Each structure stands twice: as C-alpha cells, then as structure tokens.
Backbone bond lengths (Angstrom), bond angles and torsions (degrees), N, CA, C in turn:
res aa  C-N    CA-C-N  psi(-1)  N-CA   C-N-CA  omega(-1)  CA-C   N-CA-C  phi
1 M - - - 1.455 - - 1.529 111.25 -
2 Q 1.331 116.25 -36.18 1.457 119.56 177.99 1.517 111.07 -61.37
3 E 1.327 115.59 -33.89 1.457 119.79 -179.21 1.522 111.34 -64.32
4 I 1.316 116.68 -37.76 1.467 120.32 178.68 1.519 109.90 -63.82
5 Q 1.322 116.71 -43.18 1.462 120.70 178.49 1.527 110.82 -63.82
6 L 1.321 116.16 -39.20 1.460 120.43 178.74 1.527 110.63 -64.05
7 F 1.339 116.60 -43.82 1.461 119.38 178.13 1.525 110.58 -62.98
8 K 1.324 116.92 -42.04 1.469 120.44 178.46 1.528 110.88 -60.48
9 K 1.327 116.07 -36.27 1.467 120.66 177.40 1.527 110.27 -61.75
10 F 1.327 116.47 -47.57 1.462 119.90 179.63 1.526 111.44 -66.13
11 L 1.313 117.30 -36.42 1.462 120.26 177.44 1.528 110.49 -66.21
12 Q 1.316 117.49 -39.89 1.460 121.50 177.46 1.527 110.56 -62.61
13 I 1.307 117.18 -41.12 1.462 121.12 177.19 1.527 109.85 -59.98
14 E 1.326 116.36 -43.97 1.466 120.36 179.36 1.527 111.55 -64.95
15 M 1.319 117.05 -35.98 1.469 120.25 178.62 1.533 110.24 -66.86
16 E 1.323 116.76 -39.71 1.463 120.60 176.79 1.526 110.75 -66.48
17 R 1.313 115.37 -39.28 1.468 120.69 176.99 1.531 110.19 -63.01
18 Q 1.329 115.90 -41.04 1.461 121.08 178.68 1.528 110.82 -61.68
19 K 1.318 116.09 -42.96 1.461 120.06 179.16 1.527 110.55 -60.96
20 A 1.321 116.72 -43.70 1.466 120.79 178.54 1.528 110.77 -63.43
21 M 1.326 116.40 -40.46 1.467 120.08 179.03 1.532 111.23 -66.01
22 Q 1.314 117.00 -36.53 1.464 120.17 177.85 1.528 110.52 -66.08
23 E 1.325 116.66 -41.01 1.463 120.31 177.69 1.526 110.47 -63.61
24 L 1.315 116.74 -42.39 1.453 121.19 177.89 1.529 110.70 -65.05
25 S 1.320 116.39 -37.92 1.465 120.92 177.31 1.519 111.28 -59.24
26 E 1.330 115.84 -41.71 1.467 120.29 178.69 1.523 110.93 -63.88
27 I 1.312 116.86 -40.99 1.465 121.27 179.94 1.528 110.41 -65.93
28 L 1.330 116.46 -44.68 1.460 121.05 -176.28 1.525 113.29 -79.14
29 G 1.315 115.62 -22.66 1.455 119.64 -178.74 1.520 113.67 81.78
30 I 1.334 117.01 11.36 1.466 121.35 174.92 1.526 108.60 -134.41
31 D 1.321 115.43 150.12 1.464 119.92 -177.08 1.528 110.24 -83.47
32 I 1.319 115.76 113.65 1.462 120.92 175.85 1.527 110.58 -119.71
33 S 1.321 116.52 14.43 1.457 120.97 -179.04 1.526 110.41 -76.84
34 F 1.321 115.66 168.57 1.454 122.57 -179.51 1.519 110.48 -95.09
35 S 1.328 115.93 151.49 1.463 119.80 172.12 1.529 107.62 -77.11
36 K 1.327 116.95 166.33 1.466 119.71 177.57 1.524 110.71 -61.74
37 D 1.325 116.32 -37.86 1.463 119.81 178.00 1.523 111.36 -61.88
38 E 1.333 116.93 -41.59 1.466 120.84 178.53 1.525 110.93 -65.68
39 M 1.329 117.04 -39.18 1.463 120.64 178.19 1.526 110.53 -61.15
40 I 1.319 116.12 -47.01 1.471 120.48 -179.47 1.520 110.12 -65.39
41 K 1.335 117.06 -41.95 1.466 121.10 179.00 1.525 110.36 -60.84
42 N 1.330 117.58 -44.73 1.468 120.91 178.76 1.521 110.89 -61.98
43 A 1.334 116.92 -43.35 1.466 120.72 179.15 1.530 110.14 -63.18
44 Q 1.332 116.84 -42.04 1.466 120.49 179.40 1.525 111.43 -64.03
45 E 1.322 116.76 -41.87 1.465 120.20 -179.99 1.523 110.97 -64.43
46 N 1.324 116.98 -44.30 1.466 120.23 178.96 1.521 111.12 -66.08
47 F 1.321 117.14 -38.73 1.459 122.40 176.96 1.533 109.99 -62.36
48 S 1.325 116.08 -46.03 1.466 120.55 179.71 1.522 111.51 -60.71
49 R 1.327 115.99 -42.36 1.469 119.76 178.07 1.522 111.08 -62.19
50 A 1.328 115.88 -43.59 1.468 120.04 -179.12 1.524 111.31 -64.67
51 I 1.328 117.41 -42.51 1.465 121.07 179.29 1.532 110.07 -65.70
52 S 1.326 116.61 -43.35 1.468 120.36 178.50 1.524 111.06 -60.41
53 Q 1.323 116.35 -41.63 1.463 120.33 178.90 1.521 111.07 -64.57
54 K 1.335 116.48 -40.98 1.459 120.31 179.33 1.525 110.66 -64.22
55 I 1.327 116.37 -43.85 1.462 120.01 178.55 1.526 109.91 -61.28
56 S 1.320 116.78 -44.96 1.466 121.07 179.00 1.521 111.50 -60.58
57 D 1.332 116.02 -45.69 1.467 120.13 179.36 1.526 111.24 -62.50
58 D 1.337 116.81 -44.34 1.464 121.11 179.73 1.530 110.83 -63.24
59 F 1.331 116.23 -40.03 1.459 120.88 179.73 1.525 110.41 -64.60
60 K 1.327 116.68 -43.85 1.467 121.03 178.54 1.533 110.94 -61.37
61 K 1.337 116.10 -41.49 1.471 120.07 178.45 1.522 110.12 -63.18
62 A 1.327 116.54 -40.58 1.472 120.59 -178.16 1.528 110.32 -66.41
63 L 1.324 116.92 -35.47 1.464 120.21 179.76 1.518 113.06 -70.21
64 R 1.329 116.47 -27.90 1.469 120.70 -179.36 1.512 112.36 -73.44
65 R 1.300 117.51 -19.70 1.468 121.27 -176.38 1.478 112.76 -76.75
C-alpha cells in the first residue's frame, strides 16, 4: 500500500511540473509541455528509482547485521 502512495506522490510531482511547463509554454508561445504518456513514464521512472534505492538500502542494512 505504501508503494501506491509513493507512486501517487511521483505522479503528483509530474502533474505540477506539467502545469509549470504549460505556463512557460504560454509565455514562450511554443508548446514545451509533456504528453500524458510522458508524464506517466517520468513518474514510473522516478518511482522505480526510489524503489530500487529502498531495496538497496534495506539489503545493505540486512548485511550489516
């Protein structure tokens, strides 16, 4: 269940990033925002990195015992 919350956190970050990119797009007059697929892909990649880091950290702690 914690993993779902973690993924939602990364997705929320991407949504906020998308909003900022849309605002910047309006200022610049060109579209530099992300597609929904890119937003989800970015969230998945960040989630995967975070989970991998947690597994690595937990494994290192287990080896020290």
